[in-house]
C-alpha positions as CSV (number, residue, x, y, z in Angstrom):
1,X,-38.7,18.2,-42.1
2,X,-41.6,18.8,-39.8
3,X,-44.8,16.8,-40.5
4,X,-47.4,18.9,-42.2
5,X,-50.8,19.3,-40.6
6,X,-53.9,17.3,-41.6
7,X,-55.7,18.8,-44.6
8,X,-59.4,18.3,-44.0
9,X,-61.9,18.3,-41.2
10,X,-62.9,14.7,-40.4
11,X,-66.5,15.7,-40.4
12,X,-66.8,16.9,-44.0
13,X,-64.3,16.6,-47.0
14,X,-63.2,19.9,-48.4
15,X,-63.4,22.0,-45.3
16,X,-60.2,23.4,-44.1
17,X,-60.4,24.3,-40.5
18,X,-58.2,26.7,-38.5
19,X,-56.1,23.7,-37.4
20,X,-55.5,22.6,-41.0
21,X,-53.8,25.7,-42.3
22,X,-50.2,26.0,-43.1
23,X,-48.6,29.0,-41.3
24,X,-46.4,31.4,-43.1
25,X,-43.9,31.1,-40.3
26,X,-42.7,27.8,-41.9
27,X,-41.3,29.8,-44.8
28,X,-37.5,29.2,-45.1
29,X,-35.5,31.5,-42.8
30,X,-33.1,32.8,-45.5
31,X,-35.9,34.4,-47.5
32,X,-38.5,35.0,-44.9
33,X,-40.8,37.9,-45.6
34,X,-43.2,37.4,-42.7
35,X,-43.5,40.0,-40.0
36,X,-43.4,39.0,-36.3
37,X,-47.1,39.9,-36.0
38,X,-48.0,37.3,-38.7
39,X,-45.8,34.7,-37.0
40,X,-47.6,35.2,-33.7
41,X,-51.0,35.2,-35.4
42,X,-50.2,31.8,-37.0
43,X,-49.2,30.3,-33.7
44,X,-52.3,31.6,-32.1
45,X,-54.4,30.2,-34.9
46,X,-52.9,26.7,-34.5
47,X,-53.6,26.9,-30.8
48,X,-57.3,27.5,-31.6
49,X,-57.3,31.2,-30.6
50,X,-59.2,33.9,-32.3
51,X,-56.7,36.3,-33.8
52,X,-58.7,38.6,-36.0
53,X,-62.1,38.6,-34.4
54,X,-65.4,37.1,-35.7
55,X,-66.4,37.3,-39.3
56,X,-68.4,40.4,-40.0
57,X,-70.5,42.1,-42.6
58,X,-71.0,45.7,-41.6
59,X,-74.5,47.1,-42.3
60,X,-75.8,50.1,-40.5
61,X,-73.4,49.4,-37.6
62,X,-74.3,45.7,-37.2
63,X,-71.9,42.7,-37.3
64,X,-73.2,39.4,-38.6
65,X,-71.4,36.2,-37.8
66,X,-70.6,33.9,-40.7
67,X,-70.3,30.1,-40.6
68,X,-68.5,27.7,-42.9
69,X,-70.1,24.5,-44.4
70,X,-69.8,22.6,-41.1
71,X,-71.1,25.3,-38.9
72,X,-67.8,26.7,-37.6
73,X,-67.3,30.5,-37.2
74,X,-65.1,31.9,-39.9
75,X,-63.4,35.3,-39.8
76,X,-63.1,37.8,-42.6
77,X,-60.5,40.5,-43.0
78,X,-61.2,43.8,-44.7
79,X,-59.0,44.3,-47.7
80,X,-58.4,48.0,-48.3
81,X,-59.0,49.3,-51.8
82,X,-55.4,50.3,-52.4
83,X,-54.1,46.9,-51.2
84,X,-56.6,45.0,-53.4
85,X,-55.5,47.2,-56.3
86,X,-51.9,46.1,-55.7
87,X,-52.9,42.5,-55.5
88,X,-54.7,42.8,-58.9
89,X,-51.5,44.0,-60.4
90,X,-49.8,40.7,-59.8
91,X,-49.2,38.6,-62.9
92,X,-52.1,36.4,-64.1
93,X,-55.0,37.8,-62.1
94,X,-58.4,38.5,-63.5
95,X,-60.8,41.1,-62.2
96,X,-64.6,41.1,-62.1
97,X,-67.5,41.3,-59.6
98,X,-67.4,37.5,-59.3
99,X,-63.7,37.1,-58.9
100,X,-62.2,34.7,-56.4
101,X,-58.5,34.9,-55.6
102,X,-56.7,32.0,-53.9
103,X,-53.3,32.2,-52.2
104,X,-51.7,28.8,-52.3
105,X,-48.4,26.8,-52.0
106,X,-47.7,23.8,-54.1
107,X,-46.6,21.8,-51.0
108,X,-49.6,22.8,-48.9
109,X,-51.7,19.6,-48.3
110,X,-54.8,21.7,-47.7
111,X,-54.3,23.5,-51.0
112,X,-54.2,20.2,-52.8
113,X,-57.3,19.1,-51.0
114,X,-59.4,22.0,-52.1
115,X,-58.0,22.1,-55.7
116,X,-60.8,20.0,-57.2
117,X,-63.4,22.2,-55.5
118,X,-61.9,25.3,-57.0
119,X,-61.6,23.8,-60.4
120,X,-65.4,23.1,-60.2
121,X,-66.0,26.9,-60.0
122,X,-64.0,27.7,-63.1
123,X,-66.9,28.2,-65.5
124,X,-68.9,30.2,-63.0
125,X,-66.4,32.6,-61.5
126,X,-63.2,34.4,-62.4
127,X,-60.6,32.4,-60.6
128,X,-57.2,33.7,-59.9
129,X,-54.3,32.0,-58.1
130,X,-51.5,33.7,-56.3
131,X,-48.5,31.5,-55.6
132,X,-47.2,32.3,-52.1
133,X,-44.5,29.7,-51.5
134,X,-44.4,29.8,-47.8
135,X,-43.3,26.3,-46.9
136,X,-39.9,25.7,-48.3
137,X,-37.2,26.4,-50.8
138,X,-38.8,23.7,-52.9
139,X,-42.0,25.6,-53.0
140,X,-40.2,28.8,-54.0
141,X,-38.4,27.1,-56.9
142,X,-41.6,25.5,-58.2
143,X,-43.3,28.9,-58.0
144,X,-40.6,30.4,-60.1
145,X,-41.1,27.8,-62.8
146,X,-44.9,28.6,-62.8
147,X,-44.1,32.3,-63.1
148,X,-41.7,31.5,-65.9
149,X,-44.3,29.5,-67.8
150,X,-46.7,32.5,-67.5
151,X,-44.0,34.8,-68.8
152,X,-43.1,32.6,-71.7
153,X,-46.4,31.0,-72.7
154,X,-49.1,33.0,-71.0
155,X,-51.8,32.5,-68.3
156,X,-53.4,29.5,-69.8
157,X,-50.2,27.5,-69.9
158,X,-49.4,28.5,-66.3
159,X,-52.9,27.4,-65.1
160,X,-52.5,24.1,-66.9
161,X,-49.1,23.6,-65.2
162,X,-50.7,24.5,-61.8
163,X,-53.4,21.9,-62.2
164,X,-50.9,19.2,-63.0
165,X,-48.6,20.1,-60.1
166,X,-51.4,20.3,-57.6
167,X,-52.4,16.7,-58.5
168,X,-49.0,15.3,-57.6
169,X,-48.1,13.7,-54.4
170,X,-44.9,14.3,-52.5
171,X,-42.7,17.3,-52.6
172,X,-43.0,19.6,-55.6
173,X,-39.8,21.5,-56.4
174,X,-38.4,23.4,-59.3
175,X,-37.1,20.2,-61.0
176,X,-40.4,18.4,-60.8
177,X,-42.1,21.6,-62.2
178,X,-39.6,21.7,-65.0
179,X,-40.2,18.1,-65.9
180,X,-43.9,18.6,-66.0
181,X,-43.5,21.7,-68.1
182,X,-41.3,19.9,-70.5
183,X,-43.9,17.2,-70.9
184,X,-46.3,19.9,-71.9
185,X,-44.0,20.9,-74.7
186,X,-42.0,23.7,-73.2
187,X,-38.3,24.2,-73.5
188,X,-36.3,23.8,-70.3
189,X,-33.7,26.3,-71.3
190,X,-36.2,29.1,-71.9
191,X,-38.0,28.4,-68.6
192,X,-34.8,28.3,-66.6
193,X,-33.8,31.7,-68.0
194,X,-37.2,33.2,-67.3
195,X,-37.4,31.7,-63.8
196,X,-34.3,33.5,-62.7
197,X,-36.2,36.8,-63.3
198,X,-39.4,35.9,-61.3
199,X,-38.3,36.3,-57.6
200,X,-39.6,39.9,-57.3
201,X,-43.2,38.9,-58.2
202,X,-43.1,36.1,-55.7
203,X,-41.7,38.3,-52.9
204,X,-44.4,40.9,-53.7
205,X,-47.2,38.3,-53.5
206,X,-46.0,37.2,-50.0
207,X,-45.7,40.7,-48.7
208,X,-49.2,41.5,-49.9
209,X,-50.6,38.4,-48.3
210,X,-48.9,39.4,-45.1
211,X,-50.2,42.9,-45.3
212,X,-53.8,41.7,-45.6
213,X,-53.3,39.2,-42.7
214,X,-53.6,36.1,-44.8
215,X,-51.2,34.2,-42.6
216,X,-51.7,30.7,-43.9
217,X,-52.5,28.8,-47.1
218,X,-54.9,28.4,-48.6
219,X,-56.4,31.9,-48.1
220,X,-58.8,33.8,-50.3
221,X,-59.8,37.3,-51.3
222,X,-63.3,37.9,-52.6
223,X,-64.2,41.5,-53.2
224,X,-62.8,43.5,-50.3
225,X,-62.9,40.5,-47.9
226,X,-60.0,38.1,-47.1
227,X,-60.4,34.7,-45.5
228,X,-57.8,32.4,-44.0
229,X,-58.7,28.7,-44.8
230,X,-61.2,27.2,-47.2
231,X,-64.8,27.6,-45.8
232,X,-66.3,24.9,-48.0
233,X,-67.9,24.9,-51.4
234,X,-71.3,26.2,-50.3
235,X,-69.9,29.0,-48.2
236,X,-67.4,30.2,-50.8
237,X,-70.1,30.4,-53.4
238,X,-72.5,32.2,-51.0
239,X,-69.8,34.8,-50.3
240,X,-69.0,35.3,-53.9
241,X,-72.7,35.7,-54.9
242,X,-73.2,38.2,-52.0
243,X,-70.2,40.2,-53.2
244,X,-71.6,40.3,-56.7
245,X,-75.1,41.3,-55.5
246,X,-74.4,43.8,-52.7
247,X,-70.7,44.1,-52.2
248,X,-70.7,42.5,-48.8
249,X,-69.9,39.0,-47.5
250,X,-73.6,38.6,-46.7
251,X,-76.7,40.4,-48.1
252,X,-79.0,39.0,-45.4
253,X,-80.4,41.3,-42.9
């Protein structure tokens, strides 16, 4: 198994730089849903190349560059209304002007690194989490268990399971997810049955992430803007507040 990339910038905890993202191209070959365009974009990103252009907030024809918490340029991707509408149909998502959607993988080190920062926003924003198991078969099986918990016990139980799994070290697979779910009082037999019916939702989530251009985890959608990588706690709050106030990634200028 290939060594996973580092999870944080050395300069500031909680910042996931372009070099710390997990490319979708690592998703197992037998169920790969990633287009060649996305694969090449991921390679370009790891090489430090700009693949989608500078972050921009369009206002009267002007583009404004955005920076993350450590001063690096970040790039936003416009999310079309119809695509966002499809994303919002995924199980477990909540809408609202202050909604933040994270695309994650249980075995993504960067996703685990930013989990506490996202939890800290829970009372202030509508947080939604889209499981995009891009790393391995283990990730996919764990994602199916989470989806099964949501189907059997609801969003609250699925979120509680997610928090516990994201706090674990080592590989998280279907068996570990089932053990944790059992410890939470859920029946294995019911979850195994429900898990077998969740593949379609997971495939749809991966396809939508690819359509938007979210070629790595963690990635985010806020309003009609998508971001690859975690920009830091200050920047993500700034973007969310701007989206709520003016519908753009920045209301300045």
